Backbone bond lengths (Angstrom), bond angles and torsions (degrees), N, CA, C in turn:
res aa  C-N    CA-C-N  psi(-1)  N-CA   C-N-CA  omega(-1)  CA-C   N-CA-C  phi
1 M - - - 1.493 - - 1.463 106.63 -
2 F 1.337 126.86 -44.00 1.381 127.51 178.59 1.526 111.12 -60.20
3 K 1.448 114.39 -40.88 1.464 115.49 -177.22 1.615 109.21 -68.94
4 V 1.351 116.12 -28.50 1.437 116.83 -176.72 1.586 109.52 -74.75
5 I 1.313 115.12 -43.64 1.462 118.26 175.69 1.482 113.72 -63.32
6 K 1.323 117.31 -38.79 1.547 122.83 173.47 1.479 111.46 -60.06
7 T 1.289 119.10 -43.80 1.452 129.04 -179.02 1.622 104.68 -57.93
8 V 1.314 112.12 -61.43 1.462 124.92 -178.09 1.640 109.39 -48.48
9 A 1.324 111.83 -47.05 1.513 120.06 -169.51 1.485 102.28 -73.81
10 V 1.354 125.26 -40.78 1.429 123.58 175.16 1.465 113.84 -63.07
11 G 1.249 117.64 -40.72 1.494 124.83 -179.32 1.505 108.60 -64.28
12 L 1.412 118.33 -47.62 1.375 121.97 179.16 1.570 111.83 -61.86
13 F 1.301 115.72 -43.30 1.478 123.08 173.49 1.469 112.85 -49.97
14 A 1.390 110.12 -49.90 1.640 115.60 -174.84 1.583 105.76 -69.52
15 L 1.337 119.93 -35.96 1.401 118.70 174.75 1.400 114.03 -59.24
16 I 1.389 121.30 -50.97 1.267 129.47 -175.94 1.611 111.53 -63.02
17 S 1.425 113.72 -41.41 1.443 119.21 174.92 1.517 110.36 -64.40
18 F 1.164 119.26 -40.03 1.577 122.10 -179.99 1.480 111.36 -69.32
19 Q 1.332 117.36 -38.49 1.508 120.46 177.46 1.586 102.68 -67.14
20 F 1.221 125.61 -45.94 1.343 126.77 -169.42 1.693 108.76 -68.89
21 S 1.349 114.79 -41.84 1.418 113.29 174.89 1.468 118.41 -70.77
22 T 1.392 119.68 -30.59 1.348 121.84 173.46 1.607 117.09 -66.08
23 D 1.306 111.62 -25.49 1.450 117.81 176.80 1.595 110.12 -70.84
24 I 1.249 111.78 -29.01 1.492 118.49 -179.33 1.387 120.24 -78.77
25 T 1.260 116.39 -45.98 1.342 133.16 -177.55 1.542 122.41 -141.67
26 K 1.277 111.81 161.27 1.453 115.28 179.75 1.582 106.08 -115.55
27 A 1.242 121.47 156.14 1.518 121.91 -177.33 1.497 103.31 -93.52
28 Y 1.407 116.74 148.46 1.438 121.31 171.92 1.483 103.50 -150.01
29 T 1.402 113.20 140.43 1.364 125.86 171.49 1.433 112.41 -102.85
30 V 1.423 120.59 122.70 1.492 116.99 -175.32 1.442 111.53 -66.30
31 N 1.357 120.19 138.68 1.375 126.87 174.21 1.617 108.58 -96.67
32 K 1.306 109.94 163.41 1.584 116.93 173.21 1.447 109.29 -58.63
33 G 1.282 116.59 132.05 1.564 122.32 -175.64 1.483 117.35 86.08
34 D 1.353 117.13 -9.27 1.483 116.02 177.38 1.472 112.66 -69.01
35 T 1.315 119.35 149.26 1.391 129.41 163.47 1.504 111.05 -126.01
36 L 1.292 115.78 160.36 1.506 112.65 174.77 1.556 115.17 -60.85
37 W 1.292 113.03 -23.57 1.509 113.95 171.73 1.444 116.67 -67.11
38 S 1.418 111.10 -46.82 1.516 114.41 173.89 1.448 119.70 -54.94
39 I 1.394 107.91 -45.32 1.444 119.49 176.32 1.470 115.85 -56.12
40 G 1.388 113.56 -47.33 1.539 123.48 -179.42 1.597 102.22 -58.30
41 V 1.323 117.79 -50.29 1.385 118.49 -165.19 1.646 103.57 -73.05
42 E 1.225 116.92 -46.11 1.536 114.11 169.33 1.350 124.15 -41.98
43 H 1.411 114.79 -45.23 1.372 121.46 -171.53 1.579 108.74 -105.27
44 G 1.318 116.77 0.39 1.466 119.95 174.33 1.536 109.67 67.17
45 V 1.356 117.75 40.34 1.471 118.04 -179.26 1.540 107.65 -137.10
46 S 1.430 111.22 150.40 1.474 123.76 -168.95 1.536 106.70 -59.21
47 V 1.345 115.59 134.74 1.493 123.41 177.33 1.560 104.14 -63.69
48 L 1.306 116.64 -42.48 1.564 122.61 177.22 1.482 111.32 -55.61
49 D 1.281 114.94 -44.71 1.530 121.59 178.56 1.533 104.89 -64.15
50 L 1.203 121.43 -48.28 1.485 125.28 177.21 1.397 118.72 -46.78
51 K 1.474 108.88 -47.77 1.258 120.27 175.66 1.571 118.68 -62.40
52 E 1.403 112.39 -44.40 1.364 116.95 -179.08 1.448 113.60 -71.43
53 I 1.385 120.51 -44.45 1.421 120.24 -178.57 1.506 114.03 -65.54
54 N 1.310 118.47 -28.45 1.522 121.49 176.54 1.517 112.57 -95.36
55 K 1.374 121.44 7.25 1.430 126.19 175.55 1.466 107.55 55.42
56 K 1.332 121.87 54.01 1.407 123.71 179.05 1.579 109.47 -111.86
57 N 1.336 111.32 131.52 1.443 119.72 -179.68 1.574 113.50 -87.83
58 T 1.265 111.09 -15.15 1.565 119.30 -179.07 1.455 110.88 -124.26
59 M 1.349 117.71 170.60 1.417 117.99 168.26 1.531 117.91 -85.32
60 H 1.379 118.44 -1.65 1.417 126.07 -178.45 1.567 112.45 -66.77
61 V 1.230 113.85 129.38 1.542 116.75 165.53 1.500 110.40 -130.25
62 R 1.341 111.70 152.83 1.555 119.76 -179.30 1.427 114.66 -102.42
63 E 1.280 121.82 146.54 1.484 126.08 172.62 1.519 104.53 -56.08
64 G 1.317 112.72 136.60 1.422 117.32 175.70 1.565 114.54 91.40
65 E 1.353 118.97 -14.39 1.400 129.48 -173.28 1.566 107.10 -70.85
66 Y 1.257 119.11 139.26 1.380 125.52 -173.12 1.652 106.26 -101.65
67 L 1.346 114.18 119.95 1.418 123.41 -179.72 1.481 116.02 -117.00
68 H 1.274 118.16 146.46 1.360 122.53 172.51 1.476 107.24 -94.57
69 I 1.425 122.45 132.76 1.327 127.58 176.20 1.511 110.15 -103.55
70 P 1.330 116.57 118.01 1.511 119.32 -176.20 1.458 108.81 -67.99
71 E 1.361 114.04 162.61 1.516 116.42 169.46 1.446 110.29 -72.92
72 S 1.392 110.65 146.95 1.444 116.44 178.89 1.592 110.64 -111.76
73 I 1.251 122.93 -148.15 1.355 123.16 173.70 1.647 112.29 -72.04
74 T 1.284 116.11 158.53 1.417 115.63 175.06 1.555 119.57 -67.37
75 S 1.255 117.42 162.80 1.468 118.41 179.47 1.588 112.48 -59.88
76 S 1.332 118.57 -37.09 1.372 123.18 -179.59 1.661 109.38 -69.77
77 E 1.358 114.95 -37.78 1.421 116.85 178.15 1.556 108.58 -69.55
78 R 1.384 116.27 -40.83 1.354 112.40 -179.43 1.640 116.05 -67.16
79 D 1.379 114.38 -31.30 1.474 118.74 176.49 1.487 108.83 -66.23
80 L 1.430 115.26 -37.20 1.557 114.28 -174.67 1.589 107.08 -70.35
81 L 1.349 113.29 -40.45 1.449 120.51 -176.47 1.504 104.10 -65.19
82 E 1.226 123.34 -48.52 1.553 126.17 178.46 1.601 109.97 -50.18
83 R 1.344 113.18 -53.31 1.446 121.97 -174.76 1.545 108.44 -61.53
84 L 1.399 116.75 -40.96 1.471 119.78 175.09 1.555 113.17 -58.67
85 V 1.318 106.49 -45.63 1.568 110.77 -173.33 1.567 108.79 -67.87
86 S 1.308 114.89 -41.96 1.355 125.90 177.47 1.646 114.76 -51.35
87 S 1.336 108.48 -47.59 1.440 114.08 -177.06 1.533 110.33 -90.10
88 E 1.246 126.11 -34.23 1.430 130.47 176.21 1.528 113.76 -66.98
89 A 1.259 113.87 -42.59 1.561 120.82 -174.03 1.493 111.05 -107.97
90 E 1.430 116.56 20.11 1.594 114.35 171.50 1.401 110.88 -57.23
91 G 1.424 106.33 134.01 1.483 114.22 176.73 1.427 111.20 86.80
92 E 1.409 127.43 -8.42 1.319 130.84 172.75 1.492 114.46 -86.66
93 S 1.297 115.25 159.63 1.521 118.47 -179.95 1.499 107.71 -75.03
94 Y 1.381 111.52 166.21 1.419 122.11 -177.41 1.487 111.97 -53.61
95 A 1.378 115.11 -41.09 1.426 117.92 178.23 1.492 111.14 -62.34
96 G 1.335 114.35 -38.74 1.542 113.46 -176.52 1.592 107.91 -71.21
97 K 1.353 115.99 -27.01 1.407 111.74 176.44 1.587 119.32 -72.35
98 V 1.450 108.70 -30.90 1.381 114.80 173.49 1.567 112.41 -67.86
99 A 1.414 111.37 -34.71 1.444 112.24 177.56 1.419 120.41 -70.87
100 V 1.472 115.84 -25.33 1.475 122.34 175.09 1.522 105.68 -66.65
101 A 1.291 117.62 -51.76 1.446 119.09 -178.07 1.545 116.27 -63.46
102 T 1.400 114.18 -23.51 1.460 118.40 176.99 1.469 109.14 -73.12
103 V 1.283 124.98 -36.01 1.476 134.48 179.72 1.474 102.40 -60.03
104 V 1.267 118.03 -54.04 1.582 117.09 -179.70 1.438 111.82 -54.04
105 L 1.376 114.64 -54.22 1.570 124.76 -177.90 1.632 104.69 -55.47
106 N 1.290 121.93 -49.44 1.373 125.29 -177.39 1.589 109.84 -63.44
107 R 1.197 115.62 -37.01 1.639 118.59 177.77 1.547 105.60 -68.17
108 V 1.314 122.74 -33.56 1.406 120.91 -179.28 1.598 105.66 -72.53
109 S 1.213 119.23 -31.38 1.610 119.41 176.62 1.332 112.06 -80.74
110 S 1.318 123.96 -16.88 1.484 124.11 179.81 1.566 117.31 -84.54
111 S 1.334 116.02 146.90 1.457 114.15 -179.51 1.407 111.49 -81.57
112 E 1.438 121.46 -1.65 1.459 124.50 178.42 1.474 111.37 -84.86
113 F 1.319 119.71 -5.52 1.539 123.46 -175.92 1.426 106.60 -134.06
114 P 1.415 115.39 167.59 1.450 123.67 171.63 1.476 113.28 -54.16
115 N 1.397 115.05 166.98 1.419 119.15 -171.72 1.400 118.03 -104.40
116 T 1.492 121.44 7.40 1.428 124.50 168.48 1.417 114.30 -128.98
117 I 1.241 112.56 161.52 1.537 118.84 177.89 1.556 114.54 -53.90
118 N 1.376 112.12 -48.88 1.396 120.74 179.11 1.565 114.19 -56.39
119 E 1.324 111.02 -45.17 1.426 117.37 179.78 1.436 116.40 -72.56
120 V 1.356 117.14 -35.27 1.415 120.58 167.86 1.634 115.07 -55.85
121 I 1.330 106.84 -52.09 1.476 112.82 -178.77 1.457 117.01 -63.63
122 Y 1.288 116.90 -37.74 1.487 116.48 175.63 1.531 114.88 -97.15
123 D 1.340 121.62 14.70 1.408 124.94 173.84 1.472 112.96 -61.50
124 V 1.248 113.23 146.20 1.580 119.80 -179.71 1.453 105.46 -109.18
125 S 1.380 116.20 131.71 1.433 127.63 -175.30 1.496 108.77 -73.21
126 A 1.336 119.77 -179.22 1.321 124.34 -176.09 1.609 111.29 -73.19
127 T 1.297 116.01 -13.66 1.444 124.84 176.80 1.547 110.44 -84.69
128 G 1.251 114.85 -8.15 1.516 119.54 -177.08 1.468 117.84 84.25
129 N 1.458 112.77 6.52 1.460 115.61 174.86 1.502 108.04 -101.33
130 P 1.346 116.73 168.74 1.432 124.46 172.67 1.594 106.23 -65.33
131 S 1.360 110.27 144.24 1.443 116.10 -178.86 1.550 112.14 -66.78
132 F 1.431 114.44 -28.87 1.453 118.94 -179.64 1.505 112.78 -115.98
133 S 1.354 116.88 127.83 1.416 122.38 -173.72 1.659 115.12 -54.13
134 P 1.347 114.97 -33.21 1.511 117.42 -178.44 1.525 107.22 -63.63
135 V 1.303 122.05 -31.32 1.499 121.95 171.21 1.353 115.67 -62.01
136 M 1.328 116.92 -40.02 1.573 124.09 -174.52 1.558 106.39 -76.96
137 D 1.351 119.17 -41.52 1.436 114.59 178.50 1.540 120.68 -96.15
138 G 1.255 111.61 5.35 1.571 121.20 173.77 1.543 118.53 82.69
139 S 1.405 113.35 2.98 1.465 116.01 -178.04 1.521 110.57 -75.53
140 I 1.258 117.00 -6.54 1.519 119.57 175.60 1.564 110.18 -71.58
141 H 1.385 120.95 -4.62 1.370 123.07 177.77 1.636 112.06 -93.83
142 E 1.272 114.44 -9.82 1.392 122.26 179.83 1.596 113.09 -74.20
143 P 1.284 115.02 138.47 1.505 113.06 175.01 1.551 120.15 -53.00
144 A 1.222 115.65 139.72 1.445 116.05 174.37 1.475 117.24 -78.70
145 D 1.403 110.53 146.44 1.500 121.35 -178.99 1.537 111.29 -73.50
146 A 1.245 122.50 160.56 1.443 127.11 178.81 1.501 114.88 -59.56
147 Q 1.399 118.87 -35.04 1.350 122.79 -178.19 1.482 108.03 -71.01
148 S 1.279 126.11 -39.63 1.361 132.21 -179.12 1.549 116.41 -63.29
149 K 1.439 106.72 -41.37 1.497 118.12 168.91 1.552 115.14 -56.03
150 K 1.350 110.85 -47.68 1.501 118.52 173.39 1.425 111.68 -58.99
151 A 1.388 120.74 -46.72 1.417 124.98 -175.73 1.406 111.08 -63.07
152 V 1.402 124.55 -35.66 1.454 127.76 -175.54 1.663 100.48 -66.44
153 K 1.326 117.71 -46.62 1.466 116.86 -174.80 1.532 110.98 -62.62
154 E 1.249 111.41 -33.91 1.592 114.16 179.36 1.542 109.55 -72.92
155 A 1.369 116.34 -38.54 1.388 116.45 174.44 1.625 118.65 -60.76
156 L 1.412 110.01 -35.45 1.346 119.65 177.98 1.533 109.63 -64.12
157 A 1.345 119.34 -42.86 1.359 129.58 178.84 1.480 112.65 -65.62
158 F 1.310 117.18 -30.81 1.481 125.39 -178.35 1.503 110.20 -88.33
159 E 1.291 120.37 -14.95 1.450 123.77 -178.41 1.467 114.64 -43.02
160 G 1.429 108.83 130.44 1.479 119.11 177.68 1.627 113.31 78.98
161 M 1.355 118.44 7.34 1.409 118.60 177.69 1.493 117.45 -118.98
162 G 1.331 117.21 4.44 1.482 127.83 -177.93 1.586 111.80 -88.08
163 S 1.272 112.70 -169.78 1.504 119.24 178.39 1.472 110.87 -89.08
164 G 1.181 122.02 4.90 1.516 121.03 174.51 1.453 116.66 88.13
165 S 1.364 121.51 22.15 1.430 122.20 179.40 1.557 112.64 -55.05
166 L 1.384 114.33 132.59 1.371 121.43 174.98 1.592 116.28 -119.77
167 F 1.247 111.12 -5.40 1.466 114.45 -179.62 1.713 107.67 -142.05
168 F 1.259 113.63 160.20 1.471 115.93 164.93 1.555 107.72 -150.46
169 Y 1.255 117.73 157.63 1.346 120.54 -176.01 1.489 104.89 -156.39
170 N 1.396 117.02 159.91 1.458 126.45 171.90 1.625 104.94 -108.94
171 P 1.384 108.41 108.92 1.625 111.00 -175.79 1.515 113.36 -63.37
172 A 1.233 116.65 -22.52 1.578 115.84 178.03 1.450 113.29 -72.00
173 I 1.430 117.38 -17.92 1.567 111.85 -175.55 1.585 102.72 -129.26
174 A 1.185 126.13 -6.72 1.530 126.91 -176.41 1.581 108.45 -58.26
175 T 1.175 114.96 136.34 1.427 123.95 175.26 1.561 115.53 -107.80
176 N 1.241 114.31 -17.03 1.575 121.77 -178.42 1.493 100.82 -103.72
177 H 1.312 115.71 106.68 1.577 122.73 178.71 1.475 110.70 -79.88
178 W 1.354 117.45 -11.11 1.597 113.17 175.30 1.650 109.28 -60.27
179 I 1.180 116.85 -30.13 1.603 116.42 179.75 1.427 111.73 -58.85
180 S 1.411 115.83 -40.83 1.526 115.84 -179.57 1.602 113.67 -64.92
181 T 1.302 122.70 -7.12 1.415 124.56 -179.30 1.577 105.58 -84.96
182 R 1.270 117.59 -14.97 1.489 121.36 -174.91 1.530 109.25 -75.21
183 E 1.331 118.89 152.81 1.455 119.06 173.34 1.503 119.77 -68.89
184 T 1.289 112.11 122.27 1.454 118.13 -172.62 1.599 110.65 -73.59
185 T 1.243 112.48 125.94 1.538 116.48 178.49 1.522 118.00 -101.10
186 S 1.295 116.76 -28.41 1.437 126.40 170.97 1.584 116.42 -168.22
187 V 1.208 114.27 160.02 1.493 119.00 175.07 1.495 106.75 -123.01
188 I 1.274 120.35 120.10 1.377 126.85 178.34 1.524 113.63 -129.83
189 G 1.319 115.96 110.81 1.479 115.61 -179.78 1.544 107.98 70.77
190 N 1.221 111.16 -133.86 1.618 119.33 177.44 1.505 113.73 -85.60
191 H 1.408 117.62 -0.37 1.345 116.99 -173.61 1.517 117.29 -113.94
192 V 1.311 114.95 136.41 1.514 119.92 177.24 1.389 105.62 -101.33
193 F 1.303 115.08 130.39 1.526 121.44 177.58 1.533 114.10 -105.92
194 A 1.206 114.65 136.62 1.485 119.29 -173.24 1.516 113.41 -137.30
195 K 1.300 113.90 170.83 1.516 125.01 171.56 1.412 115.99 -137.05
């Protein structure tokens, strides 16, 4: 009787442990030609998080190596971010789309802004208007294009490695001149990025 109870208890513990670990990470076996960067982009996860969870001191990976892939944002957060990038950076280069997604992710990490992608995107500025024009004009509800979806995955992989841009604006159409007082981090296409 004790042996049966012990076996059931061990089996139940193993099941609970397996369930807990699969909620935290996914398993991935490195393929030929993979890099931490390509794995991060493919899975839409931060390269820095990949290094940390796998206790790696370098960017090097070996074919056949087993890696844990940390959880990233939810599929609904990803969809919302993709739609924002698609409408906010319409007509901009791929690099511009990555930079717009990066601004949102930087805001989530910043103590100056809300803590979630949804809250950042739907945040209302000091003027009482949404921070992003696609929220105001409704274009946020349009489906995202393929390039914007890819750009979001790249921004997720890049998370934590940029210059910390928290804002972007198009100087040709900007009406709030406060933004031009912020430190410029880069200029990509029609957008000036700043922190």
